[in-house]
C-alpha positions in Angstrom: 5.9 5.0 -4.9 2.9 2.9 -3.6 -0.6 4.2 -3.0 -3.3 2.7 -0.8 -6.3 4.9 -1.8 -8.9 5.8 0.8 -11.2 8.6 1.7 -10.8 8.3 5.3 -7.2 7.3 5.6 -5.1 7.4 2.4 -1.7 5.5 2.6 1.6 6.3 0.7 4.9 4.5 0.7 8.2 5.1 -1.2 11.0 2.8 -1.8 14.1 2.8 -4.1 15.1 -0.2 -6.2 18.2 -1.5 -7.8 18.8 -4.8 -9.4 20.3 -6.0 -6.1 18.2 -4.5 -3.3 15.0 -2.7 -2.3 15.5 0.2 0.2 12.8 2.1 2.3 12.6 5.7 1.8 9.5 6.9 3.5 5.8 6.3 4.2 2.9 7.8 5.8 -0.9 8.6 5.7 -3.0 11.4 4.8 -5.9 11.5 7.5 -9.0 12.7 6.0 -11.5 11.6 8.6 -12.3 15.2 9.8 -13.3 16.3 6.1 -16.9 15.8 5.7 -17.1 17.0 2.0 -16.3 14.2 -0.4 -15.4 16.7 -3.2 -12.7 18.4 -0.8 -11.4 15.1 0.0 -10.8 14.3 -3.7 -9.0 17.6 -4.1 -6.8 17.0 -0.9 -5.8 13.6 -2.3 -4.9 15.1 -5.6 -2.8 18.0 -4.2 -1.4 15.6 -1.6 -0.2 13.1 -4.2 1.0 15.9 -6.6 3.2 17.2 -3.6 4.4 13.7 -2.9 5.5 13.3 -6.6 7.3 16.7 -6.4 9.0 15.8 -3.2 10.1 12.2 -4.0 10.3 12.2 -7.8 9.2 8.6 -8.2 9.6 6.8 -11.5 6.2 4.9 -11.2 3.3 4.7 -9.3 1.8 1.5 -8.0 -1.8 1.8 -6.8 -3.9 -0.8 -5.0 -7.1 -1.4 -6.9 -10.4 -1.1 -5.0 -11.5 -4.7 -4.2 -15.0 -6.0 -5.3 -17.3 -6.0 -2.4 -20.9 -5.9 -1.5 -21.2 -2.3 -0.8 -21.3 -0.5 -4.3 -21.2 3.0 -2.6 -18.1 2.1 -0.9 -16.5 0.9 -3.9 -17.6 4.2 -5.8 -16.1 6.3 -3.1 -12.7 4.3 -3.2 -12.8 4.6 -6.8 -12.9 8.4 -6.5 -9.8 8.4 -4.1 -8.0 6.2 -6.5 -9.0 8.4 -9.5 -7.7 11.6 -7.8 -4.3 9.8 -7.1 -4.0 8.4 -10.7 -4.8 11.8 -11.9 -2.1 13.5 -10.0 0.3 10.8 -11.4 -0.8 11.0 -14.9 -0.6 14.8 -14.7 3.0 14.5 -13.8 3.4 12.1 -16.8 4.2 9.0 -14.4 3.3 5.5 -15.5 0.7 4.1 -13.1 0.5 0.4 -12.3 -2.7 -1.1 -10.6 -2.6 -4.3 -8.5 -5.4 -6.1 -6.9 -5.2 -6.4 -2.9 -4.9 -10.2 -3.3 -1.9 -9.9 -5.5 -0.2 -7.6 -3.3 -0.6 -9.8 -0.3 0.4 -12.9 -2.3 3.6 -11.2 -3.4 4.6 -10.1 0.1 3.3 -13.0 2.4 2.8 -15.9 -0.2 -1.0 -15.8 0.7 -3.6 -13.7 -1.1 -5.9 -13.6 2.0 -3.2 -12.5 4.4 -4.2 -9.8 7.1 -3.0 -6.3 6.9 -1.0 -7.1 10.2 0.7 -10.0 8.3 1.8 -7.9 5.5 2.9 -5.2 7.6 5.1 -7.7 9.8 6.7 -9.3 6.8 7.4 -6.2 4.8 8.8 -4.3 7.9 11.0 -7.5 8.4 12.2 -7.3 4.9 12.9 -3.6 4.6 14.3 -3.7 8.3 12.1 -0.7 9.5 10.0 0.0 12.7 6.4 0.6 12.2 3.5 1.6 14.5 0.5 -0.6 14.5 -1.6 2.4 13.4 0.3 2.8 10.2 -1.3 -0.2 8.5 -2.5 1.9 5.5 1.0 3.2 5.0 2.4 -0.4 5.1 -0.3 -1.4 2.5 0.9 1.4 0.1 4.5 0.3 0.8 3.4 -3.3 -0.1 1.8 -2.0 -3.4 5.3 -0.4 -4.3 7.3 -3.6 -3.1 4.8 -5.8 -5.2 5.5 -3.7 -8.2 9.3 -3.7 -7.8 9.3 -7.4 -7.8 7.1 -7.8 -10.7 4.4 -9.4 -8.5 6.4 -12.4 -7.9 5.9 -14.3 -4.8 8.7 -13.4 -2.5 7.7 -15.1 0.7 6.1 -18.5 0.9 5.6 -20.1 4.3 7.1 -23.6 4.7 5.1 -24.4 7.7 1.5 -23.3 6.7 0.2 -19.9 5.8 -2.5 -19.3 8.3 -2.4 -16.8 11.2 -2.1 -19.4 13.9 1.1 -20.8 12.2 2.3 -17.3 12.0 1.7 -16.8 15.8 3.2 -20.1 16.5 6.4 -19.3 14.6 6.8 -15.7 15.8 6.0 -15.6 19.6 8.3 -12.7 19.9 6.2 -10.6 17.5 3.0 -10.5 19.7 2.2 -7.5 21.8 
C-alpha cells in the first residue's frame, strides 16, 4: 500500500505484486479540507489508515517522504500527517518504507522532476486504469507503492527527451 500524506488531501493506493506482474487494487483520497483542527486531522488520518490496513491487509507500506521546502511550518504539518500514517502501520506491525518524491517520480517516469500529471499518466497507462484528473494525490500514493514494488528501479526512461513538451509532442491524444 502506498501513502501520499497530506493534511488537506491524503492519498492512498493499493497494488498486488507477483514476480511477473503488478496489479491495481484500489486508490482514493481522504479529503480533510473541511476539518480546521490539525489534531482532529491527525486522528482522522490515523483511524483512516488503520481501517485501510484492516480492509486490504497489505504486507508493506510505502510512504512518500515530505520534501524539503522553504516553508518549515508546511513541512512540520506534513510530517504530522506522515507520522499519523506511519504510527497506524507500525501499530498493525507492518513494515514501513519511505521514499523521497524525486525517487518515486524517477522510478515511474525516468525523471525526478516530473509533474504529478506525468506520473499519473504513465502509471495509469502501466496499470491500465482510468483516473480522474482530480485524483493526483491518489496516483501519487499509488506511485509510492509501485516504486516500492520495483525496488525503486527506473521503469520508464524516455528515449526522446524527458521534458513536458516532449511528452505532449509524443502523446497528442492524451491532451484534454
